[in-house]
ZADREN-40915 format. One line per field, with one value per atom (N, C-alpha, C): x, y, z; chain; atom name; residue in one letter; residue number from 1. Coordinates in pm, whole numbers. Each point is the difference from the previous one (the first is absolute). Layout:
x: (X, ...) $
y: (Y, ...) $
z: (Z, ...) $
chaine: (A, ...) $
atome: (CA, ...) $
residu: (a, ...) $
num: (NUM, ...) $
END
This chain:
x: (-1849, 111, -65, -60, -49, -21, -123, -24, 68, 62, 120, 27, 66, 73, -71, -138, -48, -45, -13, -46, 166, 71, 163, 14, -58, 19, -63, -110, -143, 95, 102, 58, 117, 66, 121, 78, -10, 162, -31, 75, 50, 32, 21, 50, 50, 80, 142, -8, 12, 64, 95, 128, 102, 11, 94, 63, 104, 147, 98, 28, 44, 32, -27, -133, -68, -132, -44, -112, -83, -167, -118, -70, -68, -92, -110, -68, -157, -97, 34, -90, -77, -115, -29, -62, 78, 30, 118, 122, 18, -83, -104, -62, -45, 66, -76, -62, -94, -112, 119, 180, -10, 125, -13, 43, -76, -174, -12, 19, 170, -5, 3, 11, -87, 136, 66, 110, 120, 78, 46, 117, -11, 121, 19, 105, -19, -15, -90, -17, 66, -33, 79, -146, -56, -69, 9, 55, 100, -122, 14, -61, 9, -52, 26, 130, 113, 111, 59, -23, 145, 139, 92, 35, 136, -8, 84, -91, -107, -68, 75, -32, 103, 121, 61, 156, -26, -55, -14, -43, -81, -13, 118, 72, 127, 95, 35, 40, 15, -139, -127, 49, -55, 37, 85, 137, 106, 12, -46, 3, -67, -145, -156, -51, 73, -62, -79, -172, -100, -45, -2, 6, -133, 12, -122, -45, -30, -42, -118, -105, -40, 11, 124, 103, 96, -34, 66, 152, 18, 176, 31, 122, 66, 64, 17, 98, 121, 128, 151, 13, 122, 18, 43, -10, 65, 172) $
y: (-1181, 108, 25, -103, 62, 119, -2, 113, 161, 5, 90, 25, -115, 33, 48, 36, -25, 121, 47, 119, 134, -81, 133, 4, -133, 18, 118, -5, 101, 158, -22, 201, -26, -126, 36, -75, -81, -79, -105, -70, -198, 8, -130, -75, -146, 26, -177, -61, -105, -140, 64, -4, -7, -135, -52, -141, 44, -108, -24, 54, -52, -21, 120, 49, 34, 66, 142, 12, -39, -12, -39, 42, 9, 132, -77, 98, -52, 60, 94, 90, -24, 14, -40, -124, -59, -153, -93, 51, -50, -111, 113, -44, -199, 4, -167, -9, -88, -3, -60, -117, -27, 126, 126, 56, 54, -26, 59, -83, 45, -83, 36, -142, 133, -12, 34, -20, 123, 90, 136, -34, 64, 33, 138, 59, 120, -1, 143, 7, 236, -29, 170, 4, 74, 139, 86, 113, 106, 12, 201, 23, -98, -73, -98, 128, -117, 76, 101, -12, 160, -102, 127, -79, -100, 76, -150, -60, -35, -172, -64, 64, -84, -58, 148, -50, -126, 60, -99, -196, 21, -91, -106, 101, 23, -99, 62, -93, -100, -55, -119, -119, 57, -141, 75, -113, 68, -144, -86, -119, -19, 97, 16, 146, 17, 185, 14, 33, 16, 94, 5, 95, 74, 168, 52, 116, -91, 150, 76, -62, 146, 107, 10, 128, 25, 129, 60, 32, 5, 0, -95, -85, -40, 90, -2, 102, -139, 110, -55, -78, -130, -34, 78, 39, 22, 24) $
z: (978, -67, -140, -74, -132, -15, 153, -42, -27, 175, -77, -66, -77, -152, -106, 14, -111, 82, 32, 67, 13, -40, 5, -157, -70, -151, -77, 100, -133, 58, 125, -11, -54, -30, -74, 68, 92, 34, -67, 48, -20, 164, -19, 153, -60, 129, -35, 173, -27, 102, 4, 114, 22, 47, -86, 53, 46, 32, 33, -72, -168, -148, -90, 35, -141, 83, -77, -63, -54, 95, -165, -17, -89, -11, 31, 15, 45, 5, -119, -78, -141, -5, -139, -6, -157, -21, 53, 134, 0, 141, 58, 170, -47, 97, 22, 154, -25, 103, 166, -55, 95, 115, -96, 101, 107, 41, 80, 102, 81, 108, 164, 48, 165, 101, -81, 112, -23, 71, -49, -98, -111, -102, -55, -14, -84, -70, -40, -178, 70, -199, -1, -133, -9, -100, -3, -112, -2, -185, 26, -148, -139, -94, -117, -60, -83, -55, 109, 121, 93, -48, 29, -70, 126, 133, 122, -30, 30, -84, -72, -70, -153, 77, 20, 49, 144, 41, 98, -33, -85, -107, -49, -57, -36, 33, 114, 119, 112, -29, 36, -120, -92, -82, -108, 90, -117, -94, 49, -127, -96, -18, -92, -2, -95, 11, -103, 40, -8, -71, -168, -84, 67, 10, -34, -92, -81, -116, 33, 145, 6, 95, -38, 130, -122, -13, -156, 57, 78, -19, 169, -30, 113, 42, 161, 94, -40, -18, -2, 171, 53, 103, 49, 102, 138, 9) $
chaine: (A, A, A, A, A, A, A, A, A, A, A, A, A, A, A, A, A, A, A, A, A, A, A, A, A, A, A, A, A, A, A, A, A, A, A, A, A, A, A, A, A, A, A, A, A, A, A, A, A, A, A, A, A, A, A, A, A, A, A, A, A, A, A, A, A, A, A, A, A, A, A, A, A, A, A, A, A, A, A, A, A, A, A, A, A, A, A, A, A, A, A, A, A, A, A, A, A, A, A, A, A, A, A, A, A, A, A, A, A, A, A, A, A, A, A, A, A, A, A, A, A, A, A, A, A, A, A, A, A, A, A, A, A, A, A, A, A, A, A, A, A, A, A, A, A, A, A, A, A, A, A, A, A, A, A, A, A, A, A, A, A, A, A, A, A, A, A, A, A, A, A, A, A, A, A, A, A, A, A, A, A, A, A, A, A, A, A, A, A, A, A, A, A, A, A, A, A, A, A, A, A, A, A, A, A, A, A, A, A, A, A, A, A, A, A, A, A, A, A, A, A, A, A, A, A, A, A, A, A, A, A, A, A, A) $
atome: (N, CA, C, N, CA, C, N, CA, C, N, CA, C, N, CA, C, N, CA, C, N, CA, C, N, CA, C, N, CA, C, N, CA, C, N, CA, C, N, CA, C, N, CA, C, N, CA, C, N, CA, C, N, CA, C, N, CA, C, N, CA, C, N, CA, C, N, CA, C, N, CA, C, N, CA, C, N, CA, C, N, CA, C, N, CA, C, N, CA, C, N, CA, C, N, CA, C, N, CA, C, N, CA, C, N, CA, C, N, CA, C, N, CA, C, N, CA, C, N, CA, C, N, CA, C, N, CA, C, N, CA, C, N, CA, C, N, CA, C, N, CA, C, N, CA, C, N, CA, C, N, CA, C, N, CA, C, N, CA, C, N, CA, C, N, CA, C, N, CA, C, N, CA, C, N, CA, C, N, CA, C, N, CA, C, N, CA, C, N, CA, C, N, CA, C, N, CA, C, N, CA, C, N, CA, C, N, CA, C, N, CA, C, N, CA, C, N, CA, C, N, CA, C, N, CA, C, N, CA, C, N, CA, C, N, CA, C, N, CA, C, N, CA, C, N, CA, C, N, CA, C, N, CA, C, N, CA, C, N, CA, C, N, CA, C, N, CA, C, N, CA, C) $
residu: (m, m, m, r, r, r, k, k, k, i, i, i, t, t, t, q, q, q, a, a, a, l, l, l, e, e, e, s, s, s, w, w, w, g, g, g, y, y, y, e, e, e, c, c, c, h, h, h, l, l, l, l, l, l, s, s, s, p, p, p, t, t, t, q, q, q, m, m, m, i, i, i, p, p, p, l, l, l, s, s, s, g, g, g, e, e, e, f, f, f, w, w, w, q, q, q, d, d, d, s, s, s, y, y, y, e, e, e, i, i, i, w, w, w, y, y, y, w, w, w, s, s, s, n, n, n, f, f, f, i, i, i, c, c, c, a, a, a, q, q, q, r, r, r, c, c, c, d, d, d, a, a, a, d, d, d, l, l, l, l, l, l, r, r, r, l, l, l, a, a, a, r, r, r, a, a, a, y, y, y, n, n, n, k, k, k, e, e, e, v, v, v, q, q, q, i, i, i, p, p, p, r, r, r, p, p, p, d, d, d, c, c, c, p, p, p, s, s, s, t, t, t, p, p, p, s, s, s, p, p, p, v, v, v) $
num: (1, 1, 1, 2, 2, 2, 3, 3, 3, 4, 4, 4, 5, 5, 5, 6, 6, 6, 7, 7, 7, 8, 8, 8, 9, 9, 9, 10, 10, 10, 11, 11, 11, 12, 12, 12, 13, 13, 13, 14, 14, 14, 15, 15, 15, 16, 16, 16, 17, 17, 17, 18, 18, 18, 19, 19, 19, 20, 20, 20, 21, 21, 21, 22, 22, 22, 23, 23, 23, 24, 24, 24, 25, 25, 25, 26, 26, 26, 27, 27, 27, 28, 28, 28, 29, 29, 29, 30, 30, 30, 31, 31, 31, 32, 32, 32, 33, 33, 33, 34, 34, 34, 35, 35, 35, 36, 36, 36, 37, 37, 37, 38, 38, 38, 39, 39, 39, 40, 40, 40, 41, 41, 41, 42, 42, 42, 43, 43, 43, 44, 44, 44, 45, 45, 45, 46, 46, 46, 47, 47, 47, 48, 48, 48, 49, 49, 49, 50, 50, 50, 51, 51, 51, 52, 52, 52, 53, 53, 53, 54, 54, 54, 55, 55, 55, 56, 56, 56, 57, 57, 57, 58, 58, 58, 59, 59, 59, 60, 60, 60, 61, 61, 61, 62, 62, 62, 63, 63, 63, 64, 64, 64, 65, 65, 65, 66, 66, 66, 67, 67, 67, 68, 68, 68, 69, 69, 69, 70, 70, 70, 71, 71, 71, 72, 72, 72, 73, 73, 73, 74, 74, 74, 75, 75, 75, 76, 76, 76, 77, 77, 77, 78, 78, 78) $
END
């Protein structure tokens, strides 16, 4: 999984692990070796700062909003 996320990062993408209650960032400094799991999990990868990805993250992470200073503008909620 790490090799895949690194390759996608180099092409301008970011990846997240989808849990039942939140999206956990996997890209860059967020990577942890414990994410190298050997069973089925749901992941999403999209272009960095994609408006739909940011909306999805906001919907998933209702209790905690992670600021995204790396994104020029945050889209309005759907």
